[in-house]
N, C-alpha and C positions, 0 to 999 in steps of 0.2 A: 749529607756528610761527604767528606773527601776520603777516597780509598787510597791505599798505599801507592798505587801507580799514578795518582793525581786525578783520576776520574771521579766524577760526582755520582753518588748513589743515595739510596734512601733505605730506611729500616721500617718494616711493617711489624707492628706488635699485635698479636691476636690474643684476646682474653678468652679462655676456654673454661666453661663450667658445665657440670653434669648434675643438675638439680634432681633430687629424689622425686620420682614419680612424674618427672617432666614439669614440675611446678616452677615456672619462671618468676613467680612473685616472691619466692623465698629470699631472705636477706643477702646471702652471698651472691646470688645471681643479680639482684638489684644493685648491689654495690659495684659489681663488674660493669654493668650496663652504663653506669654513670661516667665511666672513664674511657669508654671505647667509642669509636666513630661509626661502627657498623656492627650489626648483630645477625648472625646466621643461626636460626633456631632449627636444630636437627629434629626431625620427626620420626619416631619409631613407626607410626602408622603408615607414613609414606614409604619408609624402607620396606616394611612388610608387604606393601602393595607393589613393590618393585618400581617405585617412582624415584628415579635418580636424576640429579643429586637430590637426596632426601631432605632438602631445606624447605621448611614451611614458608611459603611466600606471604602468608598473612601475619605470621609472627615475626618475620625477619624485617630488618630495615637498615638504612644507611644514611649517614649525614653527608656523604660525599656525592658530588655531582656525577651522574652517570652519562652514558652516551645517548640515551633517549630522553626527550623532553619530559620533565617531571609531571606536567599536566597530563600528558598522554599516558605516562606510567600510572598515575593515580586513577585515570579512567578505566584502565584495564584491571587494576587492582580491585576497583569497585565491582567489576564483573565477577572476579574470583570470589569476592566477599558475598555478593548476592547469590551466586550459584551455590556456595557453601551453605547458605541459609536454606535454600530450596532443598539441597541434599539432606540436611538434618530434618527438615519437615517430612521428606519422603520416607525416612527411616521410621517415622511414626505412623503416617497415614498411607504410605505407598504411593506409587506413581499416579494412580487414579485419583488420589486426593488433592492433586495440584492441577492447575490449569495448564493447557498446552503452552501458553506463553511462558509460564514459569518453568515448565519442563525444557523449553527451548533455551531459556536463560541458563539453566543448569547445564545443558549440553554445550553451550558456548563456553562456560567456565571450564568444563572438562576438556574441550578442544584446546583452549589456551594453555592449560596445564600440560597436556600431552605433547603439543607440537612446538611450544615455545619455552616452557619452564623446564622441560626435561631434556637431557642430552644422553647420547650414547658415546661414552668415552672410548669404546673399542672401534668406532667408525672413524676413518681418517678425515672425513669431511665434517661430521657432526661433533667431533670431539673439541673443535675450536671454531668459533664464529667471529670473523673479522668485523670491525666496526661498520664498514660499509654494507656488508651483507646483513648485519643485525638491523640496521636502519631500514633496509629494503624489505626484509621479511616482516618486521614489526609493523611497518606502515600498512602492508596489505592485510595482516591479521587484525590490527586495530580498526581499520576501516570497515572490515567485515563485521566485527563485533558490535559496531555502532549502528548497523543497519537492521531495520525490521525485516523479518522473513515471513514468507507465505508458506507456512507448514501447518496443515489442517489437523493433523493427528500425531500422536506420540510415535506411532510406527513410521509415518512418513518422516518425521523429524529425526528419529534414530537412524533410519536408512541414509538420509542425506548427510548427517554428521559423520557416520561411519565411513562413507565414501570420501568425504572431504578430508577427514582426519588421515586416511591412508595416503591420499595424494600429497598432503602437506608433509607427512613423515618421509615419503619417498623424495620429496623436494629437499628436505633437510639433508638427505644423504647424497645429494647430487652436486657435483662441482659446478660453481656458478659460471665458469667459462665454457661449459659443455652445451651442446645443442639440446640435450634432454632437459636441462634446467629451464630453458625458455619454453619448451613444449609443455612441461608440467605446470609452469606458471600460467600459461594460456588456459590450460584445462581448469586450473583452480579458479581463475577469474571468470571463466565461462560458467562454471558451476554456481558460483556466488551470484553472478548477474542473473542467472536463470531463476534462482530462488527469490531474489529481490524484485526482479521484473514481474513475477507473478503477483507479488504483494501490491506493487504499484498499479498493475492492471485491475486488480480487485478493488482497490480504493477508488480508482478513476471511474469504474462502472457503478 
């Protein structure tokens, strides 16, 4: 559309619904979804867990083209979906009721959620992520998620992911033009290479 000064602009229309009990299948919500190009499903459970923005990545979707390749997005969404299935299983049978590989899959999904899906709006760096940085960070995380890891126990897996998670969060808060950004990236890649390398050596032997 043309603005009064002659400049060109656009109008974004957001359809907002608040279904009772969070039931997205009720008629008003379904009617709204038919006319919108994107849907952000707000999750009370995520908000209660202080996961912000509290947008459910599995319920939400968009018909618009994003800055990340859709195939890569779907691969990481699959990690989130599978990790959520393992989490639901563990609520019934506990951690000991799932295999170490399934537990690692769950930890991968939690890592992706914590370091890529969430943002700190009060941090001057993490509050906004330029497209170039988004590509760079996503590429490293997506490559890691696709790799098999040599983690022999739940305790070893938990320790590894806790340390990697903290490094990645620190990385998110670091200006890309700073020396610390490069140092943290090197530490992250070394940590990942170490875990992957052990798996490759074990397979080779």
